[in-house]
C-alpha positions in Angstrom: 129.8 29.9 37.7 128.7 33.1 36.0 131.3 35.8 35.4 130.6 39.5 35.2 131.0 39.2 31.4 128.3 36.6 31.3 126.0 38.8 33.3 126.7 41.8 31.0 125.9 39.6 28.0 122.6 38.4 29.5 121.6 41.9 30.3 122.4 43.0 26.7 120.4 40.1 25.2 117.4 40.9 27.5 117.4 44.5 26.5 117.7 43.6 22.8 114.7 41.2 23.1 112.6 43.7 24.9 113.4 46.3 22.2 112.5 43.9 19.4 109.2 43.1 21.1 108.4 46.8 21.6 109.2 47.6 17.9 107.2 44.6 16.7 104.2 45.5 18.8 104.3 49.0 17.5 104.5 47.9 13.9 101.6 45.5 14.4 99.4 48.0 16.1 96.7 49.2 13.6 97.5 52.5 12.1 94.9 55.3 12.2 93.3 55.7 8.8 92.6 58.9 7.0 89.0 58.4 8.0 90.1 57.8 11.6 92.0 61.2 11.5 88.7 62.9 10.5 86.8 61.1 13.2 89.5 61.8 15.8 89.4 65.5 14.9 85.6 65.6 15.4 85.8 63.7 18.7 88.8 65.7 20.0 90.6 62.5 21.0 92.1 59.4 19.4 89.2 57.5 17.9 91.2 54.2 18.4 90.7 54.6 22.1 86.9 55.3 22.0 84.5 52.3 22.4 81.8 51.6 19.9 78.2 50.8 20.9 76.0 48.9 18.4 72.2 49.2 18.0 70.6 46.5 15.9 67.5 47.6 14.0 65.0 45.5 12.0 65.6 46.4 8.3 62.0 47.5 7.8 62.8 50.3 10.4 65.8 51.6 8.4 63.6 54.4 6.9 62.5 55.4 10.4 66.1 55.4 11.5 67.1 57.5 8.5 64.4 60.1 9.2 65.3 60.2 12.9 69.0 60.6 12.2 68.4 63.3 9.7 66.4 65.2 12.3 69.1 64.6 15.0 71.9 65.6 12.6 70.1 68.8 11.6 69.8 69.8 15.3 73.5 68.9 15.9 75.2 70.4 12.9 75.6 67.0 11.3 77.8 66.0 8.4 77.4 62.9 6.3 80.3 61.2 4.6 80.9 57.9 2.9 83.7 55.3 3.1 86.2 54.0 0.5 87.4 50.4 0.6 85.4 48.2 -1.8 83.5 45.2 -0.5 85.7 44.9 2.5 83.7 47.9 4.0 80.8 45.6 4.4 82.7 43.1 6.6 84.1 45.7 9.0 82.7 48.2 11.5 83.3 51.7 12.8 86.3 50.7 14.9 88.1 49.2 11.9 87.2 52.2 9.7 89.0 54.4 12.2 92.2 52.3 12.7 93.3 49.5 10.5 96.6 47.8 9.8 95.6 46.7 6.3 93.1 49.1 4.7 93.5 52.8 4.9 89.8 53.8 4.8 89.2 57.3 3.7 86.2 59.6 3.2 84.3 58.7 0.0 80.8 58.7 -1.5 77.8 57.7 0.6 76.0 54.5 -0.2 72.2 54.8 -0.7 69.3 52.5 -1.2 65.7 53.1 -2.2 63.2 51.9 0.4 59.4 51.9 0.4 57.6 54.4 2.7 54.2 53.2 1.6 52.4 51.1 -1.0 53.2 53.7 -3.7 56.0 55.8 -2.3 59.7 55.4 -1.5 62.7 57.3 0.0 66.4 57.2 -0.7 68.1 56.2 2.6 71.7 55.9 3.7 72.7 52.2 3.4 76.3 52.8 4.4 77.6 56.1 5.7 79.1 57.9 8.6 77.5 60.8 10.4 79.5 63.4 12.4 77.3 65.4 14.7 76.8 66.9 18.1 74.3 65.8 20.7 73.8 67.8 23.9 76.9 69.8 22.8 79.0 66.7 22.8 80.6 65.2 19.6 79.2 61.9 18.4 80.1 59.7 15.4 77.9 56.9 14.0 77.8 54.5 11.2 74.5 53.8 9.5 74.2 50.7 7.5 71.4 48.6 6.0 71.0 44.8 6.4 73.0 42.8 3.9 72.5 39.0 4.4 75.0 38.3 1.6 77.6 39.8 4.0 76.2 38.0 7.1 74.3 41.0 8.4 70.6 40.1 8.8 69.6 43.5 10.5 70.4 47.1 10.0 73.0 48.5 12.4 73.8 51.8 14.0 77.3 52.0 15.5 77.9 54.9 17.8 81.1 56.4 19.1 81.4 59.2 21.7 83.8 60.3 24.4 81.0 60.6 27.0 79.4 57.2 27.5 76.3 58.8 29.1 75.8 61.0 26.1 75.9 58.0 23.8 73.2 56.3 25.9 71.0 59.3 25.8 71.6 59.7 22.1 70.4 56.2 21.5 67.3 56.8 23.6 66.6 59.9 21.6 67.1 58.0 18.4 64.6 55.3 19.4 62.0 57.9 20.4 62.4 59.8 17.1 62.1 56.6 15.1 58.6 56.0 16.7 57.5 59.6 16.3 58.6 59.8 12.6 57.8 56.2 11.6 56.5 55.5 8.1 54.9 52.3 9.5 52.2 54.0 11.6 48.7 53.8 10.1 49.8 51.5 7.3 48.7 48.0 6.3 51.7 45.7 6.4 52.6 42.1 5.7 55.7 39.9 6.2 57.5 37.7 3.7 60.7 35.5 4.1 63.9 36.4 2.3 65.7 34.0 0.0 67.8 33.1 3.0 64.7 32.0 4.9 64.8 34.8 7.4 62.3 37.6 8.0 62.4 40.1 5.1 60.7 42.7 7.3 57.4 44.5 6.8 56.2 45.3 3.3 53.5 47.8 2.5 50.1 46.7 1.3 47.3 49.0 -0.1 44.5 49.4 2.3 41.4 47.6 0.9 38.1 49.3 0.2 35.2 47.0 1.0 31.9 48.6 2.1 29.5 46.9 4.5 26.9 46.3 1.7 29.4 44.2 -0.2 29.4 41.6 2.5 26.5 39.1 2.6 26.2 37.5 6.1 23.3 36.6 8.3 21.7 39.5 10.1 23.7 40.8 13.0 26.9 38.9 12.3 28.9 41.7 10.7 27.7 44.2 13.3 28.9 41.9 16.1 32.4 41.6 14.5 32.7 45.3 13.8 31.6 46.2 17.3 34.3 44.1 18.9 37.1 45.1 16.6 36.3 48.7 15.6 33.9 50.1 18.2 36.0 49.1 21.2 38.9 51.2 19.7 36.6 54.1 19.0 35.7 54.2 22.7 39.1 53.5 24.1 39.3 56.6 26.3 36.0 55.8 28.1 36.9 52.2 28.5 40.3 53.1 30.0 38.7 55.5 32.4 36.3 52.7 33.5 39.3 50.3 34.0 38.3 48.1 31.1 40.9 46.3 28.8 41.3 47.2 25.2 43.2 44.2 23.9 40.9 41.7 22.2 41.0 38.5 20.2 38.5 37.5 17.6 38.1 34.2 15.8 36.1 34.0 12.6 35.4 30.4 11.7 33.3 28.6 9.1 33.6 26.8 5.7 35.8 28.1 2.9 34.3 30.9 0.7 31.7 32.2 3.2 33.1 35.7 3.6 35.8 35.6 6.3 38.5 37.2 4.3 36.1 39.8 2.8 35.0 40.6 6.4 38.6 41.2 7.4 39.1 43.5 4.4 36.0 45.4 5.5 37.5 45.8 9.0 40.7 47.2 7.5 38.6 49.5 5.3 36.7 50.7 8.4 39.9 51.6 10.4 41.8 54.3 8.4 44.8 55.4 10.3 45.0 52.2 12.2 48.2 50.2 11.8 47.5 46.7 10.5 49.7 43.6 10.0 48.2 40.8 7.8 49.8 37.4 8.1 48.6 34.5 6.0 49.6 30.8 6.2 53.4 30.3 6.6 54.0 34.0 7.3 52.2 33.6 10.6 55.6 32.5 12.0 56.5 36.2 12.0 54.0 36.8 14.8 56.5 38.2 17.2 57.6 40.9 14.8 54.0 41.7 14.0 53.1 42.0 17.7 56.0 44.3 18.2 54.8 46.6 15.4 51.3 46.5 16.8 52.5 47.3 20.3 54.6 50.2 19.1 52.1 51.8 16.7 48.8 51.5 18.4 45.9 51.4 17.6 46.6 48.3 15.6 45.0 45.2 14.2 46.9 41.9 13.6 45.2 39.6 11.1 46.1 35.9 11.1 44.4 34.3 8.1 43.9 30.5 7.7 45.6 29.9 11.0 44.5 26.2 10.9 47.0 25.5 8.1 50.0 26.1 10.4 48.5 25.9 13.9 50.4 22.8 14.9 53.6 23.5 13.0 56.8 24.4 15.0 59.0 27.2 13.9 61.4 28.9 16.3 60.4 27.1 19.5 59.4 23.6 20.6 55.8 24.7 21.0 53.2 24.8 18.2 52.9 28.0 16.2 49.4 28.5 17.6 50.8 28.8 21.1 53.4 31.3 19.9 50.4 33.4 18.6 48.6 33.1 21.9 51.8 34.0 23.8 52.2 37.1 21.6 48.6 38.1 22.4 49.1 37.4 26.0 52.3 39.4 26.1 50.5 42.7 25.3 49.3 44.8 28.2 45.6 44.8 28.7 45.3 48.5 27.9 47.0 48.0 24.5 44.6 49.0 21.8 45.4 46.0 19.6 42.9 43.6 18.1 44.0 40.1 16.9 41.6 38.8 14.2 42.1 35.1 13.3 40.3 33.2 10.5 40.0 29.4 10.2 38.2 26.9 8.0 38.7 24.2 10.6 37.9 25.4 14.1 38.3 21.8 15.4 42.1 22.2 15.0 42.1 25.2 17.3 39.3 24.6 19.8 41.2 22.5 22.3 44.2 24.8 22.3 42.1 27.9 22.8 40.1 26.2 25.6 43.4 25.4 27.4 44.3 29.1 27.3 41.1 30.9 28.1 40.8 34.6 27.7 43.2 35.1 24.8 40.3 35.0 22.3 37.2 36.7 23.7 34.9 36.4 20.7 34.3 33.5 18.3 31.9 34.2 15.4 30.7 31.6 13.0 30.6 32.7 9.4 28.3 29.9 8.0 27.3 28.8 4.5 24.6 31.3 3.2 21.0 30.4 3.8 18.4 31.2 1.2 18.0 34.9 2.1 21.7 35.4 1.9 22.0 33.4 -1.4 19.3 35.6 -2.9 21.4 38.7 -2.0 24.5 37.1 -3.4 22.9 36.1 -6.7 21.6 39.7 -7.1 24.9 41.2 -6.2 26.9 39.2 -8.7 24.2 39.5 -11.4 24.7 43.2 -11.3 23.2 44.8 -14.4 22.7 41.4 -16.2 19.2 41.1 -17.7 18.0 38.3 -15.4 14.6 38.5 -13.9 14.1 38.4 -10.1 12.1 35.2 -10.5 15.0 33.5 -12.3 17.5 34.7 -9.7 15.4 33.6 -6.8 14.8 30.2 -8.4 18.6 29.7 -8.9 19.3 30.7 -5.3 16.7 28.2 -4.1 18.3 25.4 -6.1 21.9 26.2 -5.0 21.7 25.1 -1.4 25.1 24.7 0.2 26.9 27.1 -2.2 28.9 30.2 -1.5 29.4 33.6 -3.1 32.2 32.1 -5.2 29.7 29.7 -6.7 27.3 32.6 -7.6 30.1 34.6 -9.1 31.2 31.7 -11.3 27.6 30.9 -12.3 27.1 34.4 -13.7 30.3 34.2 -15.7 29.3 30.9 -17.2 25.9 32.1 -18.2 27.3 35.2 -19.9 29.9 33.1 -21.7 27.1 30.7 -22.9 25.3 33.6 -24.5 28.5 35.2 -25.9 29.3 31.9 -27.7 26.0 32.3 -29.6 26.5 36.0 -30.2 23.6 37.3 -28.1 22.8 38.9 -24.7 22.2 36.5 -21.8 18.7 35.7 -20.6 17.0 33.6 -17.9 17.4 30.3 -19.8 21.2 30.7 -19.8 21.2 31.1 -16.1 19.0 28.0 -15.6 21.0 25.9 -18.1 24.3 26.7 -16.5 23.0 26.2 -13.0 21.8 22.7 -14.0 25.2 22.0 -15.6 27.3 23.0 -12.6 25.0 21.2 -10.1 25.4 18.0 -12.1 27.1 15.2 -10.2 30.0 15.3 -12.6 30.8 18.9 -11.4 31.1 17.8 -7.7 34.8 18.6 -7.6 34.2 22.0 -9.3 31.6 22.9 -6.6 34.0 21.9 -3.9 36.8 24.1 -5.3 34.3 27.0 -5.4 34.0 26.6 -1.6 30.6 24.9 -1.9 29.3 21.6 -0.6 29.4 18.9 -3.2 26.1 17.4 -2.0 24.2 20.4 -0.8 25.4 20.1 2.8 28.2 21.9 4.5 31.7 21.0 3.1 33.6 18.4 5.1 36.3 19.9 7.3 
C-alpha cells in the first residue's frame, strides 16, 4: 500500500524526468546559425519556422535562371551572399543553412561557375549563393545552386523561403516566365551529350552551319520539297493558323549512306536563322524528351534526329523502343506548335512498319537516292573546283562511276591531285582517268563501300 511519502517521491521523480527531457530536447534542437540570423532578420521572423519550397531546373537552364534572378533581384532590392562551411555546404539545403546543430553556417564568398551562353560566349553564374530580395513588397530568401552529380545532385535547384506562401508561388511563376523571356537557348543550335555518370549533361551549343542550296546536289525538285515542308510552313505560320491548319510536322529523309541527307539537314539549319534547333545523333536520341521540351518552349524550332535506324529498336528509359519514344514526343506537341521533326535514316525498312502503325506522326517521307548521271556530273564539277580537268574528262569519269556518291567524287579528286604531286607537276586529265580506274578496280570494293558507294555499281545493300 502506497504511503504519502511514496506518492511524494513518485511525483518528484516524474517532475525530474520531465525536466530532463525538456532540457535534452532543447539542447538537441538545432541552433540558429549566423546565416540564419541574417535570413531571419530579412524575413522578419524565425527562419527555422519557415518552410522551404524547391524548384528543380535542368542544368542547361542555369544561365536562364541566373539572368532571371538578377532581374528579379534588381527589381526587389536584392542582395547576394555566399555560404561558409566547406564541402558540407553541398550536402545540405537552405533549411540547414538557417538552423543547424553541428555547423554554424555564416555569410561568406559566393561560388561562381562559367557557363556557355552560345557557341563562342559564356557568362559567370552563381553556382552556390543566397539571394535576399523582395517580391511584391514581401521578403523572400532563396538559394541558387548548380547541379553537382559528385554530390548526388543531378539538376540545378532553387530553394525559396518566404513568410507568405502565396507570394512564394507567384515568385516561382515569375521566375519561370522570366527564364523563358531571357533564355540564351532561344534561336540557338543545340545538342545533347551524356555525362560521365551516364545522365543527361544538358544542352550544349553548336555553331549554326552555313550550307547554300547550290552546295547540295539532289535530283530536281527534291530539295525544294524538303525546304517547303520544313521552312516554308513556318514562314506562313500566321496564315495557316488563321485557316485552322496545324504547324507541327514530321519529315523522314531516307536513302543510302553518303547521298546528302546530312548536308540537306545542315542547309535547313542554315536557312532558318533565329529558329531554335536541337540536333540528336545516334545514342543521343535517347534525350528526345528534353529536346522536345526545348522545342516546345522556344518555338519556332527544329528537332533533328540523325541516323535514327541505328537506335530505333533500342530501349532506354521505358519498355518501348526508342523510336516509339520519339513518336510519342512528336505526338505530345500541340498541333499548332511550330516545330518540325526531321529524321534521317539509311535503312527505312527498320522504321517503315513502326511508322505505319502510328500514322500521321511523319507526314512527309523523301527519298534521297544515289546520284544519277546528271547529279554525278554536277558533283564531279563541284569537287574538281579550279583543278585543270577538261569537261570531257569530268563527264567521262562521272559516266564511269555509276552507283557512287559525293564522297567518292571528293576522294577521287584528292587521289588524282596526290598522284600528280608525287611526280612534282600539276594534275591533268590522265591522272583523273588513272585514279578512277584504280578505285573502280575490284580490289577497291571495300573502299568504295566505305565511301558510301555501291561496290558493284548498284545501290549499297541495306
